[in-house]
N, CA and C atoms as a LAMMPS dump frame, in Angstrom:
ITEM: TIMESTEP
0
ITEM: NUMBER OF ATOMS
330
ITEM: BOX BOUNDS ff ff ff
-5.0000000000000000e+02 5.0000000000000000e+02
-5.0000000000000000e+02 5.0000000000000000e+02
-5.0000000000000000e+02 5.0000000000000000e+02
ITEM: ATOMS id mol type element x y z
1 1 1 N 0.852 -1.156 0
2 1 2 C 0 0 0
3 1 3 C 0.906 1.229 0
4 2 1 N 0.58 2.169 -0.836
5 2 2 C 1.373 3.395 -0.932
6 2 3 C 0.532 4.566 -0.432
7 3 1 N 1.067 5.242 0.575
8 3 2 C 0.429 6.427 1.133
9 3 3 C 1.457 7.541 1.118
10 4 1 N 1.111 8.648 0.437
11 4 2 C 2.014 9.804 0.326
12 4 3 C 3.406 9.377 -0.132
13 5 1 N 3.42 8.595 -1.197
14 5 2 C 4.65 8.136 -1.839
15 5 3 C 5.52 7.223 -0.963
16 6 1 N 4.965 6.691 0.1
17 6 2 C 5.709 5.756 0.935
18 6 3 C 4.99 4.415 0.922
19 7 1 N 5.756 3.343 0.682
20 7 2 C 5.173 2.008 0.621
21 7 3 C 5.112 1.398 2.02
22 8 1 N 3.949 0.851 2.346
23 8 2 C 3.737 0.184 3.621
24 8 3 C 3.463 -1.289 3.372
25 9 1 N 4.032 -2.12 4.215
26 9 2 C 3.829 -3.559 4.142
27 9 3 C 3.451 -4.024 5.539
28 10 1 N 2.414 -4.857 5.615
29 10 2 C 1.974 -5.4 6.889
30 10 3 C 2.416 -6.851 6.98
31 11 1 N 3.019 -7.207 8.1
32 11 2 C 3.393 -8.597 8.339
33 11 3 C 2.587 -9.085 9.528
34 12 1 N 1.889 -10.2 9.297
35 12 2 C 1.006 -10.731 10.322
36 12 3 C 1.015 -12.245 10.259
37 13 1 N 1.445 -12.879 11.337
38 13 2 C 1.47 -14.34 11.43
39 13 3 C 2.146 -15.014 10.252
40 14 1 N 3.276 -14.485 9.855
41 14 2 C 4.026 -15.088 8.767
42 14 3 C 3.55 -14.72 7.374
43 15 1 N 2.485 -13.932 7.29
44 15 2 C 1.974 -13.483 5.991
45 15 3 C 2.365 -12.028 5.764
46 16 1 N 2.598 -11.698 4.522
47 16 2 C 2.914 -10.323 4.15
48 16 3 C 1.742 -9.755 3.361
49 17 1 N 1.276 -8.598 3.78
50 17 2 C 0.152 -7.939 3.125
51 17 3 C 0.615 -6.581 2.609
52 18 1 N 0.226 -6.296 1.381
53 18 2 C 0.597 -5.022 0.772
54 18 3 C -0.571 -4.046 0.744
55 19 1 N -1.677 -4.455 1.325
56 19 2 C -2.876 -3.624 1.316
57 19 3 C -3.649 -3.87 2.61
58 20 1 N -4.113 -2.808 3.235
59 20 2 C -4.88 -2.937 4.473
60 20 3 C -6.167 -3.728 4.236
61 21 1 N -6.731 -3.635 3.047
62 21 2 C -7.944 -4.396 2.731
63 21 3 C -7.667 -5.893 2.802
64 22 1 N -6.49 -6.317 2.362
65 22 2 C -6.125 -7.729 2.437
66 22 3 C -6.069 -8.202 3.89
67 23 1 N -5.574 -7.351 4.789
68 23 2 C -5.526 -7.711 6.202
69 23 3 C -6.946 -7.914 6.732
70 24 1 N -7.82 -6.98 6.432
71 24 2 C -9.211 -7.068 6.885
72 24 3 C -9.882 -8.317 6.348
73 25 1 N -9.742 -8.569 5.061
74 25 2 C -10.397 -9.727 4.449
75 25 3 C -9.794 -11.039 4.951
76 26 1 N -8.538 -11.004 5.374
77 26 2 C -7.934 -12.186 5.971
78 26 3 C -8.686 -12.574 7.252
79 27 1 N -9.16 -11.58 7.981
80 27 2 C -9.896 -11.831 9.218
81 27 3 C -11.36 -12.182 8.971
82 28 1 N -12.026 -11.475 8.061
83 28 2 C -13.482 -11.645 7.934
84 28 3 C -13.925 -12.161 6.574
85 29 1 N -12.98 -12.498 5.712
86 29 2 C -13.332 -12.966 4.38
87 29 3 C -14.057 -14.299 4.408
88 30 1 N -14.665 -14.63 3.303
89 30 2 C -15.413 -15.87 3.208
90 30 3 C -16.896 -15.615 3.372
91 31 1 N -17.658 -16.659 3.182
92 31 2 C -19.109 -16.533 3.166
93 31 3 C -19.721 -16.394 4.558
94 32 1 N -19.103 -16.989 5.576
95 32 2 C -19.8 -17.137 6.843
96 32 3 C -19.298 -16.281 7.995
97 33 1 N -18.066 -15.834 7.975
98 33 2 C -17.523 -15.126 9.136
99 33 3 C -18.305 -13.862 9.468
100 34 1 N -18.636 -13.067 8.472
101 34 2 C -19.391 -11.845 8.754
102 34 3 C -20.795 -12.168 9.258
103 35 1 N -21.368 -13.267 8.785
104 35 2 C -22.704 -13.669 9.247
105 35 3 C -22.645 -14.062 10.724
106 36 1 N -21.629 -14.814 11.119
107 36 2 C -21.459 -15.19 12.515
108 36 3 C -21.274 -13.943 13.375
109 37 1 N -20.427 -13.032 12.932
110 37 2 C -20.21 -11.78 13.666
111 37 3 C -21.527 -11.017 13.796
112 38 1 N -22.308 -10.995 12.729
113 38 2 C -23.596 -10.291 12.733
114 38 3 C -24.503 -10.808 13.848
115 39 1 N -24.617 -12.127 13.957
116 39 2 C -25.522 -12.683 14.958
117 39 3 C -24.983 -12.591 16.381
118 40 1 N -23.689 -12.422 16.525
119 40 2 C -23.101 -12.252 17.86
120 40 3 C -22.977 -10.779 18.255
121 41 1 N -23.399 -9.877 17.376
122 41 2 C -23.158 -8.452 17.616
123 41 3 C -23.851 -7.925 18.87
124 42 1 N -25.001 -8.468 19.232
125 42 2 C -25.756 -7.938 20.364
126 42 3 C -25.88 -8.888 21.539
127 43 1 N -25.467 -10.145 21.355
128 43 2 C -25.668 -11.097 22.44
129 43 3 C -24.743 -12.29 22.328
130 44 1 N -24.678 -13.008 23.428
131 44 2 C -23.932 -14.257 23.52
132 44 3 C -24.854 -15.39 23.076
133 45 1 N -24.324 -16.295 22.264
134 45 2 C -25.134 -17.411 21.764
135 45 3 C -24.396 -18.73 21.928
136 46 1 N -25.173 -19.789 22.081
137 46 2 C -24.628 -21.139 22.089
138 46 3 C -24.552 -21.646 20.646
139 47 1 N -23.809 -22.73 20.451
140 47 2 C -23.612 -23.28 19.11
141 47 3 C -24.955 -23.546 18.428
142 48 1 N -25.849 -24.229 19.116
143 48 2 C -27.154 -24.568 18.54
144 48 3 C -27.978 -23.35 18.18
145 49 1 N -27.878 -22.3 18.987
146 49 2 C -28.601 -21.06 18.699
147 49 3 C -28.061 -20.4 17.435
148 50 1 N -26.731 -20.405 17.302
149 50 2 C -26.117 -19.858 16.081
150 50 3 C -26.536 -20.675 14.867
151 51 1 N -26.535 -21.974 15.025
152 51 2 C -26.906 -22.88 13.916
153 51 3 C -28.331 -22.6 13.447
154 52 1 N -29.238 -22.328 14.372
155 52 2 C -30.625 -21.999 14.006
156 52 3 C -30.717 -20.655 13.299
157 53 1 N -29.874 -19.712 13.682
158 53 2 C -29.871 -18.388 13.052
159 53 3 C -29.346 -18.447 11.616
160 54 1 N -28.473 -19.419 11.349
161 54 2 C -27.821 -19.539 10.037
162 54 3 C -28.164 -20.919 9.466
163 55 1 N -29.381 -21.123 8.974
164 55 2 C -29.817 -22.471 8.585
165 55 3 C -29.037 -23.101 7.433
166 56 1 N -28.415 -22.319 6.571
167 56 2 C -27.707 -22.887 5.414
168 56 3 C -26.285 -23.349 5.72
169 57 1 N -25.78 -23.054 6.91
170 57 2 C -24.415 -23.46 7.249
171 57 3 C -24.443 -24.868 7.846
172 58 1 N -23.452 -25.674 7.498
173 58 2 C -23.36 -27.006 8.09
174 58 3 C -22.721 -26.883 9.478
175 59 1 N -22.936 -27.888 10.294
176 59 2 C -22.334 -27.88 11.626
177 59 3 C -20.815 -27.84 11.542
178 60 1 N -20.249 -28.59 10.601
179 60 2 C -18.795 -28.612 10.441
180 60 3 C -18.273 -27.232 10.049
181 61 1 N -18.944 -26.579 9.099
182 61 2 C -18.489 -25.26 8.659
183 61 3 C -18.628 -24.236 9.782
184 62 1 N -19.737 -24.287 10.528
185 62 2 C -19.906 -23.367 11.652
186 62 3 C -18.807 -23.579 12.678
187 63 1 N -18.503 -24.822 12.959
188 63 2 C -17.444 -25.142 13.904
189 63 3 C -16.097 -24.587 13.433
190 64 1 N -15.791 -24.766 12.151
191 64 2 C -14.532 -24.25 11.592
192 64 3 C -14.474 -22.725 11.649
193 65 1 N -15.583 -22.068 11.326
194 65 2 C -15.612 -20.604 11.335
195 65 3 C -15.453 -20.065 12.753
196 66 1 N -16.133 -20.696 13.706
197 66 2 C -16.003 -20.278 15.103
198 66 3 C -14.576 -20.462 15.596
199 67 1 N -13.961 -21.574 15.227
200 67 2 C -12.579 -21.833 15.627
201 67 3 C -11.645 -20.778 15.043
202 68 1 N -11.822 -20.456 13.78
203 68 2 C -10.98 -19.461 13.118
204 68 3 C -11.167 -18.08 13.745
205 69 1 N -12.417 -17.705 13.997
206 69 2 C -12.685 -16.402 14.61
207 69 3 C -12.123 -16.332 16.027
208 70 1 N -12.154 -17.449 16.733
209 70 2 C -11.579 -17.486 18.075
210 70 3 C -10.053 -17.349 18.008
211 71 1 N -9.417 -18.069 17.092
212 71 2 C -7.96 -17.979 16.919
213 71 3 C -7.53 -16.565 16.573
214 72 1 N -8.363 -15.848 15.828
215 72 2 C -8.051 -14.468 15.433
216 72 3 C -8.39 -13.459 16.524
217 73 1 N -8.971 -13.922 17.628
218 73 2 C -9.29 -13.026 18.729
219 73 3 C -10.558 -12.217 18.529
220 74 1 N -11.393 -12.628 17.576
221 74 2 C -12.611 -11.879 17.263
222 74 3 C -13.771 -12.334 18.146
223 75 1 N -13.815 -13.616 18.461
224 75 2 C -14.85 -14.114 19.358
225 75 3 C -14.215 -14.819 20.547
226 76 1 N -15.004 -14.923 21.592
227 76 2 C -14.584 -15.613 22.808
228 76 3 C -15.449 -16.86 22.956
229 77 1 N -14.817 -17.962 23.254
230 77 2 C -15.512 -19.231 23.501
231 77 3 C -15.4 -19.518 24.986
232 78 1 N -16.551 -19.614 25.641
233 78 2 C -16.551 -19.878 27.077
234 78 3 C -17.229 -21.219 27.341
235 79 1 N -16.502 -22.097 28.017
236 79 2 C -16.997 -23.446 28.316
237 79 3 C -17.402 -23.493 29.783
238 80 1 N -18.599 -23.987 30.033
239 80 2 C -19.107 -24.141 31.386
240 80 3 C -19.111 -25.626 31.735
241 81 1 N -18.447 -25.971 32.827
242 81 2 C -18.329 -27.375 33.25
243 81 3 C -19.641 -27.823 33.89
244 82 1 N -20.602 -28.097 33.044
245 82 2 C -21.91 -28.56 33.486
246 82 3 C -22.238 -29.848 32.748
247 83 1 N -23.268 -30.521 33.206
248 83 2 C -23.761 -31.689 32.487
249 83 3 C -25.18 -31.366 32.06
250 84 1 N -25.451 -31.282 30.753
251 84 2 C -24.498 -31.404 29.652
252 84 3 C -23.616 -30.156 29.53
253 85 1 N -22.484 -30.339 28.876
254 85 2 C -21.523 -29.262 28.679
255 85 3 C -22.189 -28.088 27.973
256 86 1 N -21.916 -26.882 28.437
257 86 2 C -22.474 -25.683 27.807
258 86 3 C -21.324 -24.821 27.31
259 87 1 N -21.403 -24.396 26.035
260 87 2 C -20.391 -23.536 25.418
261 87 3 C -21.105 -22.332 24.841
262 88 1 N -20.594 -21.146 25.167
263 88 2 C -21.185 -19.904 24.667
264 88 3 C -20.142 -19.106 23.894
265 89 1 N -20.624 -18.392 22.875
266 89 2 C -19.76 -17.576 22.023
267 89 3 C -20.213 -16.129 22.098
268 90 1 N -19.232 -15.227 22.156
269 90 2 C -19.524 -13.793 22.169
270 90 3 C -18.38 -13.059 21.488
271 91 1 N -18.638 -11.822 21.114
272 91 2 C -17.59 -11.003 20.505
273 91 3 C -16.638 -10.492 21.58
274 92 1 N -15.372 -10.445 21.252
275 92 2 C -14.383 -9.816 22.125
276 92 3 C -14.406 -8.313 21.863
277 93 1 N -13.685 -7.564 22.669
278 93 2 C -13.57 -6.122 22.435
279 93 3 C -12.961 -5.874 21.052
280 94 1 N -11.97 -6.682 20.686
281 94 2 C -11.35 -6.582 19.364
282 94 3 C -12.377 -6.865 18.273
283 95 1 N -13.2 -7.891 18.48
284 95 2 C -14.238 -8.24 17.515
285 95 3 C -15.284 -7.155 17.37
286 96 1 N -15.595 -6.464 18.458
287 96 2 C -16.59 -5.388 18.406
288 96 3 C -16.122 -4.216 17.541
289 97 1 N -14.811 -4.092 17.365
290 97 2 C -14.292 -3.05 16.463
291 97 3 C -14.721 -3.295 15.02
292 98 1 N -15.079 -4.528 14.696
293 98 2 C -15.518 -4.861 13.34
294 98 3 C -16.991 -4.525 13.091
295 99 1 N -17.736 -4.224 14.137
296 99 2 C -19.177 -4 13.976
297 99 3 C -19.528 -2.891 12.989
298 100 1 N -18.857 -1.739 13.002
299 100 2 C -19.198 -0.726 11.996
300 100 3 C -18.996 -1.225 10.562
301 101 1 N -17.982 -2.049 10.353
302 101 2 C -17.72 -2.614 9.025
303 101 3 C -18.846 -3.562 8.632
304 102 1 N -19.195 -4.486 9.543
305 102 2 C -20.241 -5.465 9.261
306 102 3 C -21.595 -4.773 9.075
307 103 1 N -21.876 -3.771 9.899
308 103 2 C -23.135 -3.043 9.766
309 103 3 C -23.199 -2.276 8.442
310 104 1 N -22.075 -1.742 8.003
311 104 2 C -22.037 -1.063 6.696
312 104 3 C -22.278 -2.05 5.55
313 105 1 N -21.707 -3.231 5.664
314 105 2 C -21.925 -4.261 4.642
315 105 3 C -23.397 -4.644 4.603
316 106 1 N -24.008 -4.817 5.773
317 106 2 C -25.432 -5.172 5.838
318 106 3 C -26.295 -4.048 5.265
319 107 1 N -25.955 -2.825 5.59
320 107 2 C -26.715 -1.667 5.064
321 107 3 C -26.621 -1.621 3.547
322 108 1 N -25.433 -1.835 3.024
323 108 2 C -25.242 -1.83 1.573
324 108 3 C -26.082 -2.935 0.948
325 109 1 N -26.107 -4.104 1.584
326 109 2 C -26.885 -5.232 1.073
327 109 3 C -28.387 -4.961 1.054
328 110 1 N -28.848 -4.238 2.062
329 110 2 C -30.277 -3.894 2.102
330 110 3 C -30.639 -2.951 0.981
């Protein structure tokens, strides 16, 4: 990325990015990540609740997306040692920084 005739390069987790947009899309790109963020924007949800909100996603894909978002620090996974086991997902403070972006995408889509 070139700003005022100076080239900027972002290095993140062994990847080199030449554009800030590439960094953003690395975090939220794909079909499902923004949808998951959308449904977690106002509340904490369990896996089954998220699955009901997003009927076209498979359980495996939802699991993979949640894992990826957790690894990126966008969502928090909290496990409660109960019988049966209860797991809840919510946005982290870092993840909440993405809300204006996701809301703009939703507004554009409407």
